[in-house]
C-alpha positions in Angstrom: -0.5 -10.7 2.5 -2.2 -7.3 1.7 -0.1 -4.7 3.3 -0.6 -1.4 1.7 -3.1 -0.2 -0.2 -4.4 3.4 -1.6 -8.0 5.0 -0.8 -8.8 8.0 -2.8 -12.4 8.0 -2.9 -13.9 11.5 -1.8 -16.8 10.8 1.0 -20.0 11.8 -1.2 -18.9 8.8 -3.6 -18.5 6.5 -0.5 -22.1 7.6 0.5 -23.7 6.9 -2.6 -21.7 3.7 -3.6 -21.8 1.7 -0.2 -25.4 3.0 0.3 -24.0 4.9 3.7 -26.5 6.8 6.2 -23.6 9.5 6.4 -20.6 10.6 5.4 -16.8 10.5 7.0 -14.2 13.1 6.7 -11.2 11.4 4.8 -8.4 12.5 2.6 -6.9 10.9 -0.3 -4.4 8.4 0.7 -1.9 6.5 -1.3 0.2 4.3 1.1 -2.2 2.9 3.6 0.0 1.0 6.2 -0.8 -1.4 9.2 -1.8 -0.1 12.7 -2.7 3.4 10.7 -6.4 4.2 11.2 -8.3 3.6 8.0 -12.4 3.6 7.0 -14.2 0.3 7.8 -18.0 0.0 6.6 -20.3 -2.1 8.9 -24.0 -2.2 10.2 -25.3 -2.0 13.5 -29.0 -2.1 14.0 -29.5 -2.1 10.5 -27.7 1.1 10.2 -24.8 1.2 7.6 -22.2 3.6 8.3 -18.4 4.4 8.2 -16.1 4.3 10.9 -12.1 4.8 11.6 -10.6 1.6 13.2 -7.2 0.7 13.6 -5.9 -1.5 11.0 -4.9 -4.6 13.0 -7.5 -6.7 14.9 -7.8 -6.9 18.4 -10.2 -9.1 19.3 -12.6 -8.2 22.9 -11.3 -10.6 24.9 -7.7 -9.2 24.8 -6.5 -8.1 27.9 -3.2 -6.2 26.8 -3.5 -5.3 23.0 0.6 -4.5 23.6 0.9 -8.0 24.0 -0.8 -9.0 21.1 0.3 -10.0 17.7 -0.4 -7.4 15.4 -3.1 -9.3 13.0 -3.5 -7.1 9.8 -5.1 -10.2 7.6 -7.1 -12.8 7.9 -6.7 -16.0 6.0 -10.0 -17.1 4.6 -9.1 -20.7 4.8 -8.9 -20.9 8.9 -11.6 -17.6 10.2 -13.9 -20.0 10.9 -12.1 -22.0 13.7 -9.3 -19.3 15.0 -10.5 -18.0 18.2 -9.1 -14.5 17.0 -11.5 -14.6 14.3 -14.4 -16.7 14.3 -16.9 -13.9 16.4 -15.8 -11.3 14.2 -17.0 -13.6 11.0 -20.3 -14.0 13.1 -21.0 -10.7 14.2 -18.2 -8.4 12.9 -18.3 -8.4 9.1 -16.9 -5.1 7.4 -16.1 -3.4 4.3 -13.2 -1.9 3.3 -12.8 0.7 0.7 -10.1 0.7 -1.5 -8.8 2.4 -4.6 -5.9 -0.3 -4.9 -3.5 -2.4 -2.9 0.2 -3.3 -3.6 2.0 -6.4 -3.2 5.9 -7.5 -4.0 7.5 -10.0 -6.2 10.4 -11.2 -5.1 12.7 -11.9 -8.1 15.4 -14.3 -8.4 18.1 -12.2 -7.0 16.0 -11.6 -3.8 14.9 -8.1 -4.6 11.2 -7.0 -4.1 9.4 -5.3 -6.8 6.4 -3.5 -5.3 2.9 -4.0 -7.9 0.4 -1.7 -7.8 -2.8 -3.6 -8.4 -6.8 -2.5 -9.7 -9.6 -3.6 -11.2 -9.7 -3.8 -14.6 -12.8 -1.5 -15.0 -11.3 1.2 -12.4 -14.0 1.1 -10.4 -13.5 1.3 -6.5 -12.4 -2.3 -4.6 -14.4 -3.6 -1.6 -12.3 -5.6 0.4 -14.0 -7.8 2.9 -12.9 -7.9 6.2 -13.4 -8.0 9.9 -13.6 -5.8 12.7 -13.9 -5.7 16.5 -14.1 -3.5 19.3 -11.8 -4.0 22.0 -12.6 -2.3 25.6 -10.1 -1.3 28.3 -10.2 -0.8 31.8 -10.8 2.4 32.2 -13.9 2.3 29.4 -11.8 3.3 26.6 -12.9 1.4 23.5 -10.8 1.1 20.5 -12.3 -0.5 16.6 -9.8 -2.7 15.2 -10.0 -4.4 11.9 -8.4 -7.0 9.6 -8.6 -7.6 5.8 -9.4 -11.2 4.4 -6.9 -12.7 2.2 -7.3 -15.8 -0.1 -5.2 -18.2 -2.6 -4.1 -16.0 -5.6 -5.5 -16.7 -8.7 -3.1 -17.7 -11.8 -3.4 -14.0 -12.9 -1.9 -12.9 -9.4 -0.1 -15.6 -8.6 3.0 -14.3 -10.4 3.5 -11.7 -8.2 2.1 -13.4 -4.4 0.4 -16.1 -3.7 -2.1 -14.5 -1.7 -4.4 -11.8 -2.6 -7.4 -10.0 -0.9 -10.9 -11.2 -1.2 -12.7 -8.4 -3.0 -16.4 -8.2 -3.0 -17.2 -7.3 -6.6 -20.9 -6.3 -6.7 -23.6 -5.0 -4.5 -25.3 -8.3 -3.8 -22.0 -9.4 -2.3 -21.6 -6.8 -0.2 -24.9 -7.0 1.4 -24.6 -10.2 2.1 -21.4 -9.8 3.6 -22.5 -7.0 5.8 -26.0 -8.6 6.9 -24.6 -10.4 10.1 -28.1 -10.6 11.2 -29.3 -13.1 8.7 -26.1 -14.5 6.8 -24.5 -16.7 9.0 -20.6 -17.3 9.1 -20.2 -20.5 7.3 -22.0 -18.6 4.6 -20.1 -15.5 4.8 -17.1 -17.3 5.1 -17.8 -19.4 1.3 -18.2 -15.3 0.0 -14.4 -15.2 0.6 -12.7 -16.6 -2.9 -10.2 -15.8 -5.5 -11.7 -13.6 -8.2 -11.3 -14.7 -12.0 -8.1 -13.5 -13.8 -8.9 -10.8 -16.2 -10.9 -8.7 -13.3 -7.9 -7.1 -11.8 -4.6 -5.6 -13.3 -1.8 -4.5 -11.8 2.2 -2.6 -13.0 5.3 -2.0 -11.0 5.4 0.9 -8.9 8.2 3.1 -7.3 10.3 1.6 -4.5 9.1 4.6 -2.7 6.1 2.8 -1.3 8.2 0.8 1.1 8.5 3.5 3.2 5.1 4.2 5.0 6.3 8.2 5.4 5.7 8.6 1.7 2.2 9.4 0.4 1.1 10.9 -2.6 -0.3 10.5 -5.9 3.0 9.7 -7.6 3.6 6.1 -6.1 0.7 4.6 -7.6 2.2 5.9 -11.1 3.8 3.3 -13.3 7.7 3.1 -13.4 10.1 1.2 -16.0 11.1 -2.3 -14.4 15.0 -2.7 -13.5 17.1 -4.6 -16.1 17.6 -6.7 -13.4 13.7 -7.5 -12.2 12.2 -10.5 -14.6 8.8 -9.2 -15.9 6.2 -11.9 -14.7 5.2 -14.2 -17.6 1.9 -13.1 -17.9 2.4 -9.2 -18.0 5.3 -9.9 -21.1 1.6 -11.4 -22.8 -0.3 -8.4 -22.3 2.4 -5.9 -22.9 2.2 -7.6 -26.9 -1.1 -6.7 -26.9 -0.8 -3.0 -27.2 -2.3 -2.1 -23.5 0.3 -0.7 -21.1 0.7 -3.7 -18.6 -3.3 -4.8 -18.7 -3.0 -8.3 -18.5 -6.2 -9.4 -20.5 
């Protein structure tokens, strides 16, 4: 599951990186949580633009969003068949810009240690997502989205068994957003785990557990408590000289 992430990309860089027709007024965020407004990028009539959307997908056919479960993530393995996601996979694919995301490793004592995960080359992430627009009885409209998750690769599986689907290059991003020509089945095959070594991670403060905390200090490395075992692959990396870089 991906339940928290950071996004610090300036508006002008977002325009250039994702080939947007306009910018969106955003500020750096270091602890984005479900139900909060997030930036999603999608195409409409050939125009690629950023939008604010609620993180937690509400399909258009839902009668009362208050009685619908919170769909923060869509598992790639079932999104083609599940009613909540299949229409969005056909017509509502989007990109969620991120600088990195958080995941929690559960130790033998059941203590959960948060880790911050980024691209090894420190470039921004393009998380694959699905969006929908819900229309209310009084004409109101609410855009919402979910991020897609896949099985974790061996590198990340030492922390958690799931990871976000990340679109690593411009071609993958173009194809994902091209709902006019790229069919749902083809798009679904693009949601795959990344190869080992593409990402890196380090432990961070327990303060990230509170959505009220949102500052740059949350993504800074911290020393592990003596009771927290170091994931095996991090032991190998630490011996290689780079601080908590995996490969």
